N, C-alpha and C positions, 0 to 999 in steps of 0.2 A: 515585564519579567525577563531578566537576563537569561539567555541560553545560547548555545552554539548556533542554533538555527536562527534565532533572532538577530544575532550579530551578522550572519550571512545576509539576511534580509536587509539589514541596515546598510551593509556595504554595497549591496546591489542598488539600494535606493539612492545613495550618494552618486554612484556612477551614472545611474539612469537620469537623475535630475540634471547633473552637469551636462550630460550628452544632450538632453532635451533643451536645456537653456542655450547651448551653443548654436542650436539650429533654429532658435526662435527669433523672429523679427517682431519686435514690440510695436504695438499700434497705440493710438491715442488712449489714455487711461479711461476706464469706465468708472463713473463716479458713484458714490454711495447712494445718492438719491434715486438711482436707477438700477443698481446692482445689489441683489441680496444673494444669500447662499443658494437658494433654489434656482436663481438665474444662472449661477455658476454650474450647478449640477445638470440642469437641463432635463430633457425628457428621454435622452438616450444614454448609452453607457459612457460616452465621451462628452466633455463640456463644449458647448458652443462658443465659449470664451477661451479655449485652450490657446496658450501663447500670448494672451493679452494681459495687460496690467489692470488690476482692479484696485480700487481705492476706498479705504474706510468701510470695509465690509464689516457689519456688526453681528454680534452673537454672544452667547454665553459658553464658557469653557465647560466641556462635559467629561474630558479625560486627558491625562497628561502622560506621555511616554518619555521617561528620563534615561532609559538604558539603551544599549546598542548604538548603532550608527543611524538608525531611523528615529531620531529624537524629534519630538514635536508634540502637537496637541490637537485635539478635536474641539471644534466649537459649533454651536447650533443656534439657529434663529428661533427664538421662542414664539414668533408670530408666523405660523405656517401658512402657506397659500392653500388653495383648494384643489390642487392637482396632485393626486396620489402618486404620480410617476416621478415627481421631483423631490429629491432628498433635501432635507433642511439642515444637514450637517456636512462638514468637510474637514479633512486633515490639513494641518499647517505644518510643513516640514521646516524645522529650525536648525538642524544639523548639530547644534549644541543643546544642552539642557534648557528647556524653555523656562522663562521667568514669569509663568502664569500659574494659577491654581484653579481647581474645579470651583465653579461659582463666580469666577471673574467675568464681568462684562467687558468685552474687548472690541476694538476695531482693528482690522488687518488690511494692510496694503501690500500687494505682492503680485507675482506672476502665476497665472493659472497653468498647471502642468498636468499631463497625463503620464503616469508612471506605470510601466508594465513590470510587475514583480517577476524576477528571473530573466527578463529580457524578451524581446519580441519573438525569438526563436521558440519559446515555450508555448506560444499560442494563448497565453493567459490574457484575461481581461485586464484593463488598466484601472488604476485608482486615480480619481480626480484629487489634486492637491493644490495648495497655494504654497509657492516656494519664494525664496529671496524676500522673505516677509519682514515687514516693519509692523510691530505689534504695540498697541497702546492699551493699557488697562484703564478703563473708564471708572469702574467701581468693583468692589469685591463683596463676597458673601451673598451673592444673588441666588435665588432659587434656580435650580437646573431644570431645563425643560423635561417634562415627564417622559420616561422611557417608553417607547412603543412596544406593546406586548406582541411577542412572536409566539404563536401557538398553533395547534392543529387546525383551528378554525381560520386563522389568517393566512396560512401558507397554502397556496394552490396545490392541487394534486398533479397537474401537468408540470413537468420539470423545466422545459425550455422550448422556445420557438425554434423552428428550423432556421439556419443561417441564411443570409441573403446570397443567393447564387451569383449575383452580380458583384459581390464583394468577397469572393472566394470562400463563401460559407460563414462569414463573420456575422455576428449579431450586433456588433457595435453600433451600427447606424440605424437599427430598428427602434421605433418608438416603444418604450417600455409598456408592458401590459401587466401590472403587478397583481391584478385580480385573476389573471389567467395562468401565469407561469411562475414557478417558484424562483427561478434565477432572476426574473424581472422584479419579483417582489423584494428579494434581498438587495438587488441593485438599487431599488428605489429608496432603500434605507441606508445606503452606503454613507458612512461617516456620522450617522445619527445614533443617539442613545437608544438601545433596545434592551429588552429583558425577556428571560424565560423563567418559568416557574416549575418546580418539582419535576425536573428533567431527568430521564433515565440515561445513564452512561452506556454508550454503544461501542466506544473504543477506549481502552484503558489509558490511564496516564502514561505518557511516554517519556523518554529521557530529556525531551525538550520542554517539559512542564506544560503539556497541553493534553487535552482529551476531547472526545466528541460525545455529544448528547443528541437525543432526538426529541423533538416537540410533538411527534406523532407516535405515541406508544404502541399503536396497533398496526403500524405500517411495516408489512413484511417482517414481522418480529420472529426471531428464533425462540426456541423454547428456553434458552438460557439468557435471553435479554438483549441480544443484538438485533441488528437490522440486516436482513438478508439481501444480497445483491444476486438475484436469481436470473436476470436477463439484462440485456443492454437497455431495456426500457424500464428497468426497476432501479432508478438512480437513488431512490429514497429522499424525497423532498424535505423531510423533517430533520435531516442531518445538519448539525451546526458545530463547528469547532469552537472550543473554549480555551482562551489564554487568559493571562492576568496582568494587570498593571501593578500588582503588589509584589511582595517579597516571594522569592522562590520557595522558601521554607513554608509558606502559608498555603501553597497550592495543594489541593487534595490528591492523595494517592488512591486512585479509584480503579476498580475492575468493572468489566461489563456487568450490567445488572444492578450496579449501585445507583444511587440517586443523589442529585443535588437538590435537596429540599429547600423550600423557600424561594427567594428571588436571586437570580444571577443576572447582573446588569452591567452594561458598559457600552462603549462605542462599537459599531459594526465596521470591521476592517475587511480587507481582502488581501491575501498573501499568496506567495508562491507555493506553499505547502498545504493546499486544501481549499483555497478560495475564501469564501465568506467566513469570518471569524469574529465571535463576540470577545472583545478584549476587556475583560471584566475589571471594574473597580469595586464591584460588590459580588462576592461569591456566596452561593448557597451553602448550606451545611451538608456535608457528606453523610449519607445514610447507607451503610453497607448492606449489600444484598445477599451476602453469604455464599457466593459462588465458589464451588469446589472443583478441583481438578478431577478429570474423569479417569477411570480405570477400566480397561477392556476385559473381556472374558478370557480365561486361559483356554488355549486350544485343547481339544480332546486328543487322545493318543493317536487316533487315525487321521487327525486333521493336520494339514500343513499351514502354519501361520507365517505370512510374509508381510513385512512392514517397509514403509519408506519414512525417512526422517531427515529433514534438513537441519543440521546442527549449527548452522550459521557461523561459518568461518572459524571452525574449531582448530586451534593450534596448541602446541604444548604449553604455552605460557598462560593459557586461559584458566580461569578459576571455576569453570562450569563442568568439569569432568565428572565429579561426584553426582551433580544434579542430573546430568544426562544419563549417567549409569543408573541412577535410581528410577528415572523415567522409563528406561528400557526394561528394567527388571520388574518394577512394580506397576507402573501405569500401562505398559505394553505387554506385561506378563511374559517377558523373554521370548519373543518370536523366534521361529526356527531360522528365518532368513531376514536380515535387515539391510535395506539399501540406504546407505548414508550419503547425503549430499553436503557439499561444502566442507569436506575434510581438507585442511591446508597442509602444506609440507612441514618439515620438521623444525623450521624456524619462522613459520608464519609469514608475515609481510616483509621480512628482510629479503631484499631482492639481490641474492648473491649467487644465483644459479642452482641452489638446492631444489630438488624436485621430489626426493623420497619423502614418504609420510609414515614410515614404520613407527617412529617415535610417537607420533600423534595417535595412530590407531592402537598401538599396544598400550598406551596410557589409558585409553578408553576401555579396552578389554580388561585391563587390570582393575579398573574402577568398577566394572560390571561384576567381576568376581567378588570384589570386596563388598558389593551391595547384595550379595547372595545369589547372583545370577550364574549362568553357565560360562565355561571357558570357551568363548567364541574363537573360531578360526576366521581368517579373512583372506580376501583376494581383491586385487585392484591392479591398475596399470598406471605408472607414473606418466604424467603429461610431458610434452615438450615444454621447456621453460618459457613462461610468460606467453603462452599461446592459447590458453583456455579461458581467458577473461577472469572476472571476479576481482578481488582486491589485489592490486599490483604486488607481485612478489609472492603471493600466497599459494599460487598454483592449485586452486581448488579442484577436487575430483570426486567421483563417486567411488564408494567402497562397499563391497559385500562383506557383511558379517554373517556367519552361519554357525549353528550349534552342531558340532560333529557327533554328538550323542544322538542326534535326531535326523540329520540330513548329511549327505556327503556331497563333495564338490568333485566334478569330473575335470581333472587337469589335463589339458591338451596343449602342448607347446606351440609356439609360433606367434602368440599375441604380443604386440608391443604398441607403442604410442602412435605409430604411423602406418601399421599394417592393418588392412581391412579384414575382419573376420568374415568367413563365408559359411555356406551351408552345403552339406553333402547328404546323400541318402545311402545308408548302410543297413543292409538286411531289412529294408522296408521302413526304417526309422530315420528321422532327421538327426543330424549330428553337426555340431559346430566344427569348423576347421581349426579353431583355436579357442581355448577356454582357460582363463578369461580372454576376451578379445574386444576390440573396439569396432564400432559400426561405422564404416565408410568415413574414416577420419580425414581423408584428403578432400572430401566434398566441401565446397566453399560455404555450404550451409553452416558448417561448424567453425567458421572463422571467428577467432576471439571468443569461442564458446566451448562448453564442455562436450566432449565426444561421448556417445553412449557406451556403456560397459555391458557386454553380454557374457553370460556364463551358463553352464549346464550343471544342474543339481539333480540328485537322485534321492527320492523319498519313498521308502517302502517298496523299492524296486521300480518306481515310475520316474522317468526323466521329466524334469521341469526346466524350461528355458526361462531365464530371467534377464531382462534388459533394463539397466538402471540409467535414468536420464536426468539431466538438468538443462532444460532448454533455455534459450536466451531470455533475458529479463524484459520487463515492460518499459525499461528506461527509454526516454525520448517520446513516449506517447503523450498526447495532449490530455490534460485533466478533464474531469467531468464538468468543471466550471469554466472551461476554456471559452474564449470568444468565438471559436469555430464550433458550430453545432450541425451535425454530430461531430465529436472530436475525432481527429485522425489518430489511428493506432498504428504508427509506422513500424513498431517493433514486430508486428505480425508477419511482415514479409519474410524475415529470416526464420521466424518460428514455424511458419507454414512449410518452408523448405526443409527444415529439420524434421517436422512431423511426416513429411512425404518420405524422407529417407528411412525413418524408423518403420513406418508402415510397410515400405518396400522390403525391408529386412524380415519383418514378420511374415510377409507373403512368401518369402523364400522358404522359411521354416514350414509353413502350412502346405506349400506345394510339395515339399518332400514328405510331409506326414500330416495328413488332413486333421487328425485327431490329437495333434501335439498340444501339450499344456504349455502355453506361453503367457508370461506376465511381463507387461511393460509398465514401469512405474517410476515415480520420482517427482521432482519439482518441475512440473510441466509449464509453470509460469503462465497458465491460461485457464480460463473457466471451462467448466464441464459443458457449457452450451456454446462454446466458441468454435470458430472454424478450425482452429488448431486441433481441438478434440475430435471434431468430425473427420479431419484428415487422418488422424491417428486411427480412428475407428474404421475408416475406409468403407468397404462394402461388407462389413461384418467380420473382418479379420480380428478386430478388437472391440471391446465394449468397456466403457468407463464404469467401474463397479460402484463408484460413489452414488450413481443414480439409483442404486438399490435402496438408498436411505430415503426417508421422508424429506421433502424439499426443505423443511425448516431446519434440518440437520446437515445440509450439504454446505459445509464451509470448512476451510483449513487455515484461514488467514483473515486478519481484520485490518482493513486499510481505509483510513479516513471515514470511519463510521459505517463501512460496508463489510459485512461478513461474507466472504467469497471463497471460491475454490481456486487454488493454485496447484495443490499436490493431488496426484491422482494415481490410482492403480487400475490399469486396463488389462482385461483378460481375453483369452482366445475362446472360440465357441465351445471347445471341449470342457473348459472350466465353467463357463456360464450355464451350459446345458445340464451340468451335473446336479443342479437344483439343491446343492448343499452349501452354497457360498454364503458367507456372512461377512459384513464389512463394518468397520468402525472408524470414524474420524474421532480420534481421541483428543479431546480439547484440554490441553495442559499448558498451552503457551499463549495463543493468540488473544485470549480474552483477559489476560492478567498483566498487571503493571510490572511484576517481577519475573517476567518471562526469561527463559534461558535461550530461547530461539524465537523468531517471529512466526514460525510455522508450527502447526499441529501435525504430529505423526499420524499415519494411516495404517490400519491393519486389515489384511484379508485372510480369512480362514476358509479352507475347502479341503475336500478329500480327493486327491489325484486318482 
């Protein structure tokens, strides 16, 4: 199925294959009477014949990919051996549209190659392929080998073996144990025809025409139909990505909780964007589950409602302003304070030195009024051009919206993009030296990343300190299906330094006023159980309020079949001990194919 992502995969395939071939020294060809597909695949993740020429390998074509740069076909030996660790299927990379059809009996001569999707630096597993292939069609219209059933019974509960310490933690050289580990099970089927039946959708259809299902409907299930990623040991073994070999227009538009009824079948591939993927030449029928967007409760008169919402690179040219405004007014019930993340400057990704975002923010405020909401006021600090990461030229930043009919903002001069806000004690109360102000902006922890925005608000005579955050992303981390187990989460290093800086600032406020109401919120880009969250929480200075929800409701984002927490609202002891705190992760985006952001907003209500 053509897509932007597939084209990228294809381009990488070509580059990787060429690179691989240039380094290969060919040996004496292995002949068909001794080499079959399961001999090529072997009992580990990499082929024992990698770099060698194989001759007249026979099988039946089970799938053909004619789009993108990763053109080729899968073929499978109909006569399987008795070793469950060896796959009977393999991909043949042809570079141009292959001249074979499903059901063709073929013989293939070519070079066995190991291709790492995305390149070795990603840590991904490799895909065993035959390249530089000469293909002979022996006959057509043959029965295709029966697709292996992948279901709750066949997929092991344990996710992966630990990597070999002598190989830098790689699992590549370990003998597959498909009855013991889920990743080994999927690897033992690499290139083979597989099928799932009546599978529930756990990640909605995305712009790249792919979705995720689970074959284990009761595995860490959320009450709305997803699969919860609640710890590093809860990888959810039943997750499987679905793509298609058919027309883009025929791919189902699904939300979480929908089902693909009947059979979905095709070759099992492995790609850069999620690992093991069923590339379907037969798609089940979509049965809608009727999932609806959530609406939170309206705050009471004496309650302060504070929200965080990542609006995903919002700039004046976007068509989502009305939808975001409706979400804020109707689904979030017009919170008193809203921390917005990913507000772009006035001309978006145009990189011409523009840093002001007043056009962007005021367009959203006007849309909120048009949707029946309050006339919000706002505060922010423009970043230094091209210094805060995100989309190049966009200059994303955090912005405070607040309803002046309900809450006031304490303006205190001195805050700018490079000056650190401090804390003083005045008449026994904590006070910011600048409001709004940026937290420790010169700290190297914030290099190429968003600096926190701090501000003082007053609600019914009580000061509330709010710190809006957008910590660095998880870009560069190894995936859950990486060859290195456990995967390396390299992005944590910077995020931990950022969390340390934020926690230190909160400590300053609480040192000046022990009972201060402090809220630290935003796109934390890490889980509620992560070390990042623990550093933010410190020795009780903060507490992540999403933990007040039942575990099955703790998610703000849906990634590769895992419903997980990235957005958090953390509160100081005075707020937590008030016993009147309510929290809501308002699921309006992450579970839906027509999302206006990839994040769900969060709302906290309490009585200062």
